[in-house]
N, C-alpha and C positions, 0 to 999 in steps of 0.2 A: 638356251632355247631359241635365241634369235638366229644362231647359225643353223639350227635344225630346220627352222621355218624357211630360211633361204634355200637350204638343200631340197626341201619339198618343192618349192617353186621351180628351182632349176630342173629337178627331175620331171616335173609336170611339163615344162617347156620342151624338154628333150623328147618326151613321149609324143607331144603334139607335132614336133618337127618330123619325127619318124612315122607320122600318120598312124599311131597306135590307137587314136581316139576316133570313134565313129561320131555321127551327128548327135546321138543321144548323150554321149559322154561330154562332148564339147558344150552342149547346151547346159547340162548339169553343172559343169565347171564354171561357165560364165555366170550362171545364176548364183552359185555358191560364193564366188568372189564378189559379186555385186552386193549380196546380202551382208557379207563381212564388212565391206566398205561402208555400207549404210549404218552398220552398228557402231563403227569406230570413228566415222567422219564427223566433223563439226567442232568448233572451238569450245562448245559446252561439254564435250565428252572428255572427262578426265578419268584416268585409270592409274592404278599403282604401277610403279616403275618396272617391276619384274613380271607383271601380268602378261598373259598372252595377248589380251586386247591392246595393251600399250605397245607391244612389239609390232603387232599387225598395223597399228596406227602409224608407227614410224616407217614401216615398209611401204604402205599403200596410200598414205595421204600426206599433206603438207609438202615438205621439201622433196619427198620421194614420189611425188605425183608422176614423174616420167616413168617410174618403174611400173606403176599401175597401168598407165597408158600403153606401155610396151606389152604388158600381159594381154590386154584386150585387143591390141593390134595383131598379136600373134594368134589369138583365138579367131579373129576375123579372117586372117590369111589362111588358116587351116580349114575354116568353115567354107570358104568360097568354092573349092572344087567339090565339096560334099552337098552343096545347096540343093541340087536336083533330088537328093535322097531325103531331104528334110520334109517332115509332115507339117500340118498346120500348127500343131502344138509346139514343136521345136522351133519353127519360124517365129511364132509369137514370143516364146520365151527368150530366144536369142536377142530379138529387138528390145524386149523388156529389160533384160539384164544390162545391155549397153546403156539404155536410157537411165537406169538407176544411178549409174556413175557418170551420166551425161557425156558419154563417149559416142563418137560417130567416126569410127576408123576409116581412113582413106586408104584404098588398096592400090596396087601397082598400076592398074589401068586408069587411075585418076578418079575413079568413081568411089562412092562410099559404100560401106557394108549395107546401109539402109536402101541405097539404090538397087543393089542386087537382090536384096530380100523382097523388095516390092514386086519385082518381076515374078518371083516364085509364089507370092501370096495370092495374086489375082486368080489364077486357075484353081486354087484350093479354097476359095472363100466359103463355099457352101459346106465345107467340112470343119470350119472353125467353130469351137465352142464359144458361147457368149463371153466368157471371161477372157478367152484368147483374143477376140475382136476388141474388147475393151483395152486390154494390155497393149495390143499392137498400135491402135490409133493414139493412145496415150503416149507411147514410146516415141512415135514419129513427131508428135507435137513437142514433147519434152526436149528433144535434142535439136529441134528446129529443122528437121529433115522434111521440108515442104514437098508434098507429093499430091497435088490436087486430083490427079487421075485416080490414084489409089483411094483417096477419101471418098470420091464420088462413087466408086465401085462398092466400097464398104457400106456406104449409106444405102445404096440400092439393094444390097444383100440383106441388110437389116429390115428394110421396109418390105421386102418380098417374103420374109418369113411370116408364117401364119399368125403367130402370136409371140409375145415377149415374156411369156410366163417363166421361161428358164433363165432369164436375165435377172441377176441379183440387183437390188437397188444401187449398190456402189458401182456395178458395171455400167448401168444406165447413166449414172452421174458422171463417171469418167469419160464415157463416150461423148456425151454432150459437152463436157468441158473441153475436150480435144477439138471438137468441131467449132465451138464458140471462139477458139483462139486461132483457128485456121482460116484460110481464104475461101473455103468451100461452104456455101450456104445451101442447106437442104431442108426446106420447109416440110417435105414429106417425112423426113426422119423425125423432126420435132413433133409433128402431128402424130406419128406412130407412137412415140414415147408418151406423149400427153394422153392420148386415147387409152393406152394401156394403164396408166396410173389412175386416170379418172374412173376406169372400169373396175378397179380393184375394190373388194368389199371393205377392206380397211388398210391402213398404211402402217400397221404395227411393225413391219419388218424394216421400215425405213429409219435410218438414224438421222439426227439433226443435221449432220454434215451433208447427207444425201439431199435433204430438203433444200438447204441453203444453196448448194451447188446447182441443183436442177433449176431452181427459180432464177438464180443468177445467170445461168446460161441462156434461158429464154429471154430475160430482159436484155442481156448484152447483145444477143443476136437479133433483137427486135421482133421476136416471134410471139405474137399475141395469142394467148389461150386462156380466156377468163375462167373456163371450167377447171383447168388444172390449178390455177392460182387459188380459186375458191375452195377446191377440194383440200389442198394442203393447208390453207388457212383454217378451215373447219377442224382439221385434225389437231393443229397446234393449239387452237383455242380450247379444245376439249381436253387437253392434257391437264393432269392434276397440278403439275408445276413445271417450270421451264428450267430447272436446275441442270438438266441434261444438256442444255444448249450452251456452247461456249460463246464468249462475247462476239467472236468473228461470225459465228453462225447466225446469231441474232441480228447483227448489223447488216450482214449480206442479205438476209431474208427481207428485212425492211427496205433496204436499198432496191432490191429487185421489184418489190411491189410498187415503190414510188417511181422507179425508172420505167416500168411497164404501164404505169398509170392504172393500176388495178386497185381500186379503192376497197378498203376493208377496215373501217374504224374499229371494229371489235378486236381485230388482230393487233393493231397499233396500240390500243388501250391495254391489251393483255401484256404485251411486251413492255410497255411503259411502266405498268404496275410492278412487273418483275424487276426492272432496272432500279426503279425508285426504292423498292424494298430491299435492295442489296446493301450490305454494310458499307461498301465503298466501290469505286469503279477502277480499282487498281488492275483488274484483269483485262480492262479495255485498253488496247493499243491506240495511239493517236488516230490512226486511220479508221479504226472501228468507232471511236467517238465521233469523228467527222462524218462517216457514213450514216450513223444513227440520226444525228440531228438534221443532216441534209435530207434524209428520207422523210422525217416528220414535216419539215418545211415544204419539201417538194409535194408531198401528198396532202398538204393543207390540214394536217392533223395537229390541232393545237393541244399542247400539254405543258403549261407553265412549270409544273413541278419537275418534269423530266429535264427541261432546259435549265432550270435552276440547279439541279443536281450536277449536270454536266459542267455548268459554269463554275460552281463551287469547287469541283474536282480540279479543273484546270487552274483556277486562281490559287489553289493551295500548293501547286507544283513548284518546286524550287526554280525550275527554268523550263523553257519550251524547246530545248535543243533536239528533243526526240521527235518533234513535229516537222513533217515536210511542209514546204510552202503551200502545196495544194490543200493539205489537211487544214491548215490555219485559215486560208482564204475561204474554204468551203464551210468551216465552222462559223466564221463571221457572216458569210452570206446567209446561212441557215437561220441564225439568230435574227438578222435583219428582216429576212423574208417572212419569218414567223411572227414578227412584231414583238420579239422577246429581247428587248434591249437590256443590256447589262453593262453598265459603265466600267465596273472593275475588270470584267473580262476583256472588254475592248481596249482598255488602257494597258492591260498586261500584254496582250498580243501586239499592240502598237509599240510598246517599249522593246519587246523582243525584236520586232522587225527593224525598228530604228537603229538598234544596237547590233544588228546582224552584220557579220563580216562577209556574208554570202548574199548580199542583197541583189547582186547582179544575176543570181541564179533564178530569181523570180521570173516566171513566164508571163507574157502579156495578160493572159486570162486571169492569172493569179493576182496581178497588180490591179486590174480593172475591177475584179470581184471584191477585192479588199477595200478600195476607196468607195466603191458603190455601196458596200455594206455600212461603212462609217456614215456616209451621207444619208442613206435610207433610214438608219437607226437614230439619226440626229446626234451622233457622237462626234463632237468637234475634236480635231487633233491636227492643228496647223503644221506641227513639226513633221508628222508622218506624210501629210500631203506635199510638203515641200520636198521631202526626200524622194517621193515618187516623181515629182516634177523634174528635179535635178537629173534623175535617172533617165527619164524619157527624153528630155532635151539633149542629153549627152549621147543619145543613140544616133547612129549614122542615118537611119531611116526608120520608118514605122511599118516596114513590109511584114514583120512578124506579127503585127496586130491584125486580127480579123475585124470586120465591120462592127460586130457586137462589142469587141474589146474597146474600139475607138469610141463608140457612142456611149457605152457605160462609163468610160473614163471622164469624158467631158461633162456628161450628165452629173456625175458625182461631184466634180469640182464646182459646177454651177449650183447644184442643190445645196452643197455645204458652204457656199459663199466664199470658196477658196479660189477666186479668180486669179488666173495667171496668163497674161497676154502672150508670153513666149510659148507656153504650152498650146494655147488655142491656135496660135499662128502656125505652129509645127503641124498640128492636126489638119488645119485648113490647107496648108501647102501640100500635104500628103494626098488629101482627097482631090484637090484641084489637078494634081499631076496624074491621077488615075485616068486610064483610058475611058473608063465608064464606071457607073455606080450600080451596075446590075447586081453586084454581090451584096449590096446593102438592101436589106428588106425594109418595108415601110416603117417598122418600129425603129430601126437603126437610124434611118433618115430623119424621122420626126424628132427623135430624142436628141440627135446631134444639133439640128437647127434650133430646137428649144433651148439647148444648153448655151449656144452662142448668144441667143437673144437674152436669156435670163442673166448671163454673166456680163452683158453689155459689151460683148466682143464683136464689133462690126467687121464683116468681111464680105463685101459685095461680090467678089469673084466666086466665093464658095456658094453663096445663096443663089447666084446666077446659075451655077452648074447644077445645083439641086433642082432649081425651078425647071430648067431645060429637060432634065431627066424625067421629072414627074409629068410635065406637059407631053413628053414624047411617049409615055407609057400607053400600052394598048388600052388598058382600062384601069380603074382605080378600085376595083372590087377587093383587091388584096389589102387595101387600107382599112383599118378599123376606124370607126367614128372618132375615137380619141386621137388617133394618129393624124387624121385630117385636121381636126380641131387644133392640135398642137402645132401642126405645120403652118397653117395660115396665121395662127396667133404669133408664131415666131417671126414670120416674114413681116407682119404688121408691127410688132414690137421693135424689131430691128430697123424699121424704116426702109425695108427693102420692098418697094412696090413693084409687083409683077402682075399686071392685070390679066395676062394670059393664064397664069397659074390660078389666080382667084376665080376666073371664069371657068377654068377646067374643073376645079373642085365644085363650084356651084352647079355646073351641068351634071356632074356625077350625083350629087345629093338630090337634085331634082328628078333624076332618073330612077331613084329608089322608090319602091312601092310604099314603104313606110319607114319611119325612123325610130322604130321601137328600141334599137340598141343605142340610140343617141341619148346620153344623160343630159340633165338640165345644165350641168356645169359646162359640158362640151358645147351644148347649143348656145349658151350665153357667150362662151369664148369665141365661137364662130361669128356671132353677130357683132361682138366687139371688134374682132379683127377686120371685118369688112368695113365697119363704120370708121375705125381709126385709119384704115388705109385709103379712105375716101372713095371706096368702090361701091356704087349703088347697084343692087341686084334685087329688084322688087320681088320677083317670084321666089327667090331663095329666102328672103326675109320673111315672106308670108308663110312659106312651108315650115320653116324652123320655128317661127313664132306660134303658129297653130299647134305644132307638136308640143311645145313647152306648155301652152295653155291647156291642152288636152291631158297633160300628165301632171298638172299641179295638184297636190293634195291639200284641199282646203279644210280638212278636218282639224 
């Protein structure tokens, strides 16, 4: 049978070379081959030795991948002179077939098949069926054939159509997925799709994957649309059960609501009840567990039973090798952020990280989020903190750390009482060498100096640089009261007297109409900082004191 199949392939190639195939035949051949590959490809696909599927698998995948590539390169070469005769459907299917096998054949002129197809697509856009448009943009994104001009034209075409009633839910989902992963941002396209969905009488034709993908794309692209999110939430809440939803669809849906800051407590409770009621969480992949708890923490949706279920599941696992670094750090961050401390979970993750042979693969954000979570949750682990210190000190520089990574790291060490002079000195040297501190937001700056002061790590040059930066700021309106309070407290606690800084902060506070957002704790901290630094500012003292007196609850 194998020889027969090879004979068929050779005969097909001969016909293509002799130009016996027209554009329709070429497209059908490409699609047929692509679908065969999709059926037999993958390490999980096992077939009996003499079966047709097994022979096709040996011919088209694995070690014989060059054979498959040669077939699609031949199809592309034969299609090139015929492209002017291709209609919209053939063009979309040709691109779609190549994308299924992740092929982007390069032709003799040095350009790819997708480059040539794009030139033919644009004049025919108005004749594309909805599914053709979806398949086409999906294909370009799948093979990484970036073509912003084409995507912009397609977006305009979709927006210009009177309605989207002929677009199936999956087509809408695939279109938005392609755009969310491309460099083209089209708010008009997102609005058009959102308005279409919101205007539907019901969402019965949508599958769970359609919901999760559409919501995910809106959140990923930063396209806010409360009406869309609430419409989909209402539909999901109204379902009799959520058994149709796969774990990935549930986690992506929650992630999207949290990422887009679209509050819906009823939806979160509905999903939590479903997950808690499950026999186990074996269907959840590590990334899905991570996204789920991250979403609950980010959305400030407290649910101790859900967090306990997730923790119990992870604790029972033999090992955590299936978890990526980001998934672990996000899980810890979520538990700490939600105030759901779990010593056994934190210890299990710490043991895994400490014993990891791939510790160097941790990104700065993953390291900072991990130690931040331990400190925030009050979970002591000196061995883990020392491992992080050794790693950071051993780095040539901290250029891969963004300002938040730096501030979270030193904050965590200070908060956890794990002071390390070499770590703090390395951070200070990095900041001092920076040309400017404009990349540090107020919270980053205040948390950093707070950490140095709390840890008792004096560094006059660092404090001087921060003071000069704040004094030179156009205004301090970007600073929250707590950030101003922590900043002057840190300077005073560290014995770093900077009268200009203290007067700059005082003038700003006095310029405010009221101090309604200033808590009693922050107010007291400000008064202590000025008194301890020996800086008398009568007007500031009076304003802050009057604010505290006016807000004291004597009940």
